N, C-alpha and C positions, 0 to 999 in steps of 0.2 A: 264443649260441643253444645250447639243450640238445642233447646227442647222444642216441642211442637208449638209452643206459644211463647216465643222469646220476648215479646214486648206487646203489651196491650195498648201502649200509648207512646209513640216516638216523641221525645222531648228535645233532645240536643243532638240532632243529626249532624255528622261531620262527613264530608265527602273528601276522599284522598286517593292517591295512587295506591294500587295494590302492592303489598310488600310480601316478601318470601314467607313471613310468619302468618300471612293471611290464607295460605293455600288450603289448609284443612277446613277452616271456617267457611271459606268460599265454596268448597266442594259440598259441605253440608247444606248450605243455602240452596244450591242447585238441586241436590238430591231431594230436599223437602219441597221446593217450589214446583218441580216438574213431575212429581209423583212417579208413575210407572216408567216414564221417559227420563227420569232423573239421572240414571247411571250413564246414559248416552251423552247427555248434555255435560255432565261433570267430567267425563273423559274427554269430550271435545275441548272444554276449557283447558284441561291439563295440556293437551297437544297445542292449542292455539298460543299458549304462553310462550312457547319456543319460537314463534314467528314474530313476536312483538319486539320492536326496538323503539327508542325515543322518537324516531321519525316515521315508523310504520304502523303504529297502533296505540291504543289506550286501554288500560284495564283499571277500572275505578271501583272502590268499595264505598258503601255507606255504613257508617259506624254510629251506634247509639250506646252511650254509657260504656264505651270501650269494647263493644261487641259488634261484630260484622253482621249486618242485617240485610245487605243487598249488594249486588255486584253487576257490572256491565262491562262488555268488551266491544271495542271497535278494532277490526283487523283488516288487512289488505285483501282486496279482490281486484278483478279486472273487468273492464268493459271492452268487448271485442268490437271496436268501432272500425268503419271502413278505412279511415286514414291510418290508424295505428292502435295498438293496445293502450288503454288509458288506466292508470292506477286509480282505484276508487277505494272507499271504505265500506265495511259491512258492520251494521249494528246487530250483534248476536254473540252470545245470548245476554238476556236481561233476566235477573231473578231477584225476588224479594222474599225473605222468610215469611211463611204463611201468617204468622201472628202479627206481622208488621205491614201487611198489605193494606191498600186503600188509605194510606196516610201520607201519600206524596213522595215516598222513597224512590219508587221507580221513575217518576216524573223528574225528580231532582237529578237522578243519575243520567237520564237521557239528556236533559237540558245542559248539564255541565259538560258532558261529552261533546255535544254539538258545538258548544261555545269554544271548546279547545280546538276542535277540528276547523272551525271557521277562521282560526288564527293561522292555519296552515294553508297550503295551496291545494286543498282537497276539493275536487269539483263536484263529487256526488257521494251520497251515502245511501246504500241499499239495505233493505231488510225484508223479512217475512214476518208478518204480524197482523194483529187486529187493527183494521183501519180506523175503527171508532176510538181506539186508544191513541194511535200515533198521529192522527190528523192534527191534534192540538199543537204538535211541534213543527208542523209545516210539511209533513210527508204527504205525498200524493201517489195515486196508482202509477206504476211504472209505465203502463201503456199510454198514459197521457203524453209522455215525452217520447214515445216511440221505442222504448226499451223492451227487449224480449227477455223473458224469465229463463233461467238455466235448466228448469225441469218442468215437465207437464204435471208433476205431482204438487206443484205450488198453486194454490187457488189464485185466480186472477186478482181478486180483491186484496189478498195478503201480500202480493208483490208490490213493494212501495219504494219510493225514492224521495230524497230531498236534494235540491240543487244549492250550491254555494257559488260565490262570485267567480271562482275559477272555471265554472262550467261554461262551455261554448256550444252553440247550436249544432256543430258538426259531430258532437259526441253522442252518437246514437249507436244502436247495435244490441248485442246480447251480453247480459251480465253473467260473469263466471265466478263461482265460488273458488276459494283457495282449496288446495288438496285436502286439508284436515276435515272439511265439511263432508267431502265424499268418502274419505277414509272411515269416518264414524257414521256414515249413512244418516247425516243430519240435514239433508236437503229435502224439503217438501214433506208430504204426508204419505206414509206407507199405507195407512188405513184411512179410507175416505171418511170414516166416522170420527176420526181423531180431531181434536181442536188444538189450535196453536196456543200454547200456554203463555199467559201474560201476568203482569203484576196485578 
């Protein structure tokens, strides 16, 4: 199990698919990274695993010296467009062990995940997060493309999207999270004073 300061300096980071043996270390990373909200996020991850297939999602870990120090998931969501429902991806959650933050671990996980999705026919990736952090990867406010957020509890600036080549202009409408996000009450902010946790 990771301590509170698992690494003061990330040296040989390795990004790879999550394996069954990573489940407990991944859970620990989320518990530590999200503080009081950690149990909700860790339980969400456990449920989301069951929705991922090689074609419907990605679960990546960052490893340093054989130790899991970060984790990211991309899972299926829907865009309720006028023409038809469109399968999209959701970036959530992203966590980095507290002692390993601000060393590029989260950025590497996001970038690798987006690279993998760009090789598939994914039109859009949505997320809730800090625009100052995710802007560097090409994410923009969802409202700029006419997308509607799935909950009024999501701050406007936090509702973000990135478009891929498979995106077409008719793909507008309301983004809808998959059932696990609602099951775990992991959509938006219940307390207006809460802040969205980031790496």
